[in-house]
N, C-alpha and C positions, 0 to 999 in steps of 0.2 A: 504494500500500500504506500509506504513512504520510501523515497530514494535518497532524499536529502533532508536532514533535520538541522535546523538552525537553533542554537542555544545562545540566548543573549545573557551575558553576565556582566557584573560590575566587580572587578577584581578587588576593589577596596571594601566590598561588603559580602561576607560569606553568606548572608541570608539570600543573596541574589542567585546562588547556585546550590546551596546545601541540599534542598529538596528537589530542585529542578534538574540538576545534573543526573541523578539516578533515573529519573523519568525519561530524559532524552537518551540516555544510554540504553535503557530497556527498549525504547522504540527502535533504535539502531540495531540492536541485537535481534529483535523480533522480525524485522523486515530486511536485514542486511543493508541498512541505509548508511550513508556517509554522514558523519557529524561535522558540522561547521560551527565553531564557537566564535562569537564576536563580542568584543569589549569596545565600548565607545568612550574615548577621552573627550569630555566636553570642551567646547571652544571657549577659552577664557579671554580671547582677544576682544570680544564684543562687550565684555563686562566692564562696569565702571572701575573696578579695582585692578584692571589689567595694567594700568600705568605703574602699579606697585610691584609687578613681577619683573625679574631681570630679563634681559634680552635672551632669547632662546629657551625660555622656560617651557613653552609648549612642546618643543622638540625633545627636551629632556623627559617630559611626562610621557610622550609617545614611546620613546626608546625604552624607558623603564617599564611601561605597560607591556611591550613586546617581550621583554625578559621575563616578567611575571607570568605572562600567558604561556610561555614555553615551560616554565616550572610548574604551572597549574596543570597542564596537560600531562606532563611526566608523572606528577603525583596522583592524579585523579582519573585519568582515562586509560582503560586497559589497552594493551597493545593489540588486541583483537579487533578494536574499533578503528576504522579508517577515519582520520580526523584532520581537519584543516583549521587554522586559526586566522583571525583578522583583528587588528586593532585599528578602529576607525577614529576619525576626529571630526567633531561637529555636533550637531543637534542629535541627541540620543535616538529618539524615535524615528527620525528621518533616516539615519544611518542604518538602523536595524531593518527598516523597510527596504531601503536600497540594496542592502546585502541580500535579503531574501529574494528580491526580484532578480538581481544579477545571477544568483545561484539557482534560480528556479526552485527554491525550497518548497517542499511539500508541507512542512510543518515548522512553526516557530514555537519554541518552548521558552517560557519566561516565568520567573517567580513573582508572586505578588508579595508586597511588603506590608508591614503593619500600617493600617490606614490612619491617616491623620485627617483632621477636619477638612482641609483644603483638597484632599485627594481621596476621599472615602471610597473604598473598594479596591482599586488596583494600583493606584499611583498614576501620576500624569503620563509617564512614558508608556507604561503598559496599556493604559486606556487609549492613548493615541495610536499605538501600534494596532490594537484591535479595531479601532474606528476607521483608520485610514488604509489598512492593508487588505488586499484581496485574498490573502492566504489564510490557511487554518492556523489558529493560535491556541496553544494549550497553556493555560495559566495554572501554575502549581502553587497552592497555598501552603503556608507554614504549618 
């Protein structure tokens, strides 16, 4: 049923993958699907505080995220799963949708986080992915 499963993670927050990763792995194992893991580094250049960051700050964030992603895969993804990783840079929900479209992903797996008043249920990025993406999205609750 699934050929490509996209798992969206935030490497700075274990809650973004603790429950979602096993679900994505199970889907890959059940269908022989390829796993694609994406982490998005937010664009800080547009923020008002960007003037306080040193030159090249975003490049260092992206390079660090790529190293963290490699370590994440080595520690948490079995060798039997075919996996690709991507560290994107920009608006989180847009980059997740773009990656899913580019990969022709059959399924996007995301974790829901604890709701706050402003984003009750899924969180802003999860809700936007669901609302704007034409692909199946599986939201894994804590």
